[in-house]
C-alpha angles and dihedrals in degrees: 000000000000132000127209136177118242126211090268091056089249115139114244117193128202114214136174121211128193109225124203131183097047114135102172142008091269087066090054090048092052093050091047092052093049093050094046090054088067113096113258094011128125112180138176119191119196117201095196096053094033091225137119124213108207131184112190140166139181124047096332121121133197088256090059091053092048090049090052092053091048091049087057090058102262138095127249135183139173111257117259115256110279114249121220112289110260094014124129089256091055091047091057096037120149101245098072090041091051091051090049091049092048092051091046092052092051091046090055090055091046094054096045093042093047094049091052096039101051095068091046093052093045093051091047094048101041116055090196089068093051101104122172111303092004088141091064091052087050089053091050093051097040097048097073090047093052095042104034103018093051094037095112089057094046092047093049092046091051093047091050093045090055088056093046095252139116128209137176088278087061090061092050095044095046092046095049095043092046092053091046096047091047089053092049091051092049093047097046103033106031133046090263085098094056120112113263096031112151130191133198118222116225133176089225124059112274124245094206114143126222101043095277092140116083125189103212091120090052094050092047099040095045089052092049094047093049093044088051089051091052091049091052089047091053091050092046093050088052090050094046090055093045094098092056092047089048088053091051092048094045099091129089117274099211138012140206106237123192111239116176090337094309128104116244120187112223136162114271090241089068094054114115134199109271096030116130115221137182124238115193124199111288094019126118117247104248100218144344113297150127124272109248098180139357134043128244147141115262121209108214096169094115090057105032105021088237109137100197115086116235122230113235132188137172110312095026120121120238130192128229118254093029117120127245102228099179138019135006115285133194109206130190112219113237101167129024139179116354092000095067123105091245092053091047090051091051091048093051092049093049092048090051091051092051094055129083132234119225090249089058091052088058090051090049092052090050094048090047092065096027100083099056089043091053093048087052091049091050092052090046090051091051093049095045092048092050093046091051091059100260118146118258093250094059092041092050093046092054092048093050090048090055091051095050102038093050099059100124099205089136090064091058093049098042099088106025096053094048090046093049093050095042097048092042092052089047091055090054089053094046095258118125116196108198099203145350094254087066090068092064091051092057091060095063102036112118103162128051121195114207120201106219107215113069093358109057091014130041093252089224112115120212135180111260099179145344121224112191121195118248111294095018127108122228091223093056092046091052092046094053098036092042091053092053095043090048088073092058130078095207113124092237091048091050090051093052093045094047092048091048092051090050092050104039105017123224116027126222123249123268127225128197096010115189131179117215106205105264094328101086146279135275136195146130120277120179089341094308122120099231129191127184123184147072120000092232091054093050091047099045103031100034100027093233119155118228111233113235092230091057093044091060091051091048093050091049090051092050089050088058092050095258130129123237116212116199123221124197140161138176092018098307135094105240103180149340119236114204116214127182140192106223119231111239113253092235098048097090091050091047092052090049091052092048088056090051088057089057096257127138109221118219122189115219122189146147090224123107117282096250093053092047093050091049091055091044091053091052094054099037103257116144118248090237089060095059119105108187139174091034118158115229093250091052096058090088090056091055091054091046091050092053090048091049088055088059100262123138101222133211118184132199118201143142112196139083088250089058096055098088092046091048089053092047094050119091087237123020121199118189124196106236089222088064134082127305090239092058092046091050092052095049133087096214126032120206104206095195116065092235122114091214085074088071097067089040090054093049091046091050093047091049092046090052091049091049089052092050092050091046090051092049092047093053092043092051094040091051093055095041092052099038102047095061090046091053093045090052091053095250096125130064110222090237091057089044091056092050092048093049092052090046092054092059092045090049093053093049093045091049089054092051089062087078088073086075093060110128131197110246 
């Protein structure tokens, strides 16, 4: 539960409730309407995940929200505290067990109902099996199916009736009970119960007079088909959430912590920030941390989808649940429990699965009014058939067929199942989709803005070359410049200092260090007044002349997209050190794949124009699509300008200075290797620091949206086509029940195809 302050200084609280008792999407729609009627409440109820996301303010409390749900006829509870991801508690968490229990309960009803129903259907369909008093054996076998097998539907229909509502379960219950009561009336009050009675089975409703047709096989078979459909739904919901559960179970279960120099094995849940723990080859890293000693290759494929192991050494950050593929590591824990990257990923996926896309809200509105309309249609069908001179048996059969065929369970499952599978598969590939509304945005995006540093390039500066002035030595230049830059945290400064230390060893101390706001740094090294920075700053501020020989080298470096850093002391420029930010190996391929998706790539950077164009040329971005020398605060204006020109803009970035632009873009994609601020502002997070994840993310989002729309089309088309057929007497209720169950299974199965999505 989180609390935030709104613009009116009123506290708004986000809360998640676990809902039980829902049997269809109409139930979720009713609960959602009731909650949203409360003042200051915005609620979304998801039938597939059986959870409600509620934002409320004012004097309301969680108990008030739970009471509202219970007054609607369902149960609600606050979720249990989340155990550490990957811990034993998480492994045995209730959600998977509940899904297993739900599937097991439905399977029990399927088996019992099927065993009792098959003889009833066979006797009803095959006159040769209709021995004397066969109809009474059918009644004996069908009664437990109608009463016990269909009990969940009857119970839900009764609960809803008490609250003045009707749901899809009402259609099933009324249809099954109607068929059963008609059969009882025929058996006890007409000669349908006489010995020797026979009955022909037809796919169309019969026009026999005299009540000779009984519908025990319809009542039993429809119950069995629908119970089978619910069992398959329960299994599919379990499968669709499998990726999230795999994510939760991915972490290590115990860890070897160093205590007074000795290794002590403890559960991961007892690990604390600051603890040092040992990771041997082949073991999972227990939690997020920093390598204190040892070198190794770390396999992060389970978490990021990236197949190539990453080399780590002391000072490098590592992520929990990744696998140590090489040597022994000692890691200092920096984040534990719900703060780890794995836990945050799981939380993002779960939040996305709980939300609703706009297309699902349309389906919910339709299903909310659908049930009373269908009951009205069934009654109208019965009346019209009777008024047009048809016998009661045929009239009744057509009305029951309308009730049963119309049950729109598929509508309620169309979006949630596809969303659960799509977001879960994305998590396995290192793509986090923050919410269902994001899917719709990916469809219209036509321009993608790529931040250069850290997105197209590695973001790690390195020294490419050193050009000393005449009479100066490269070693001395590195020793003096490296000492000064070692006092700065700027990425270019770190690159120069690290390179100097590698080349000349220990660096001398610095006195009087000053940083001059993006221009350069100054200080005293070995008695020399040293400055390192831009050529213009050294020329204008320190009156140092730029040697012609060094100017040519600097211009050549800029032409190649590199950055010259000028070094001077004692009033003279002594050298230029060329640093470069390497283009990622995968960036050119990623840009090509973005073009294949119909997107226009635009490179955005604060670097000089020549450097930006050089990088653009390397990755295949047109010179006209380069926006260079942009200050961090102006990135938002670039996105706004493109939008004003009619473009629908996606943006990929990774830094704090990208956060506002990511939020402004129609679709924001944050590199997971970037800052928390950028990730928070984005719509999609790419866990691996590889730009090829961007086209994969857009492809997956579009595939998920296509699946949702396909599901909704078939669900709507099924009902639109089937109801008139049933009303015209062209469907036997038994066939209608089988078709209705099949429609739900089809939608869920279609969604599960997303599990086969592969990164290109």
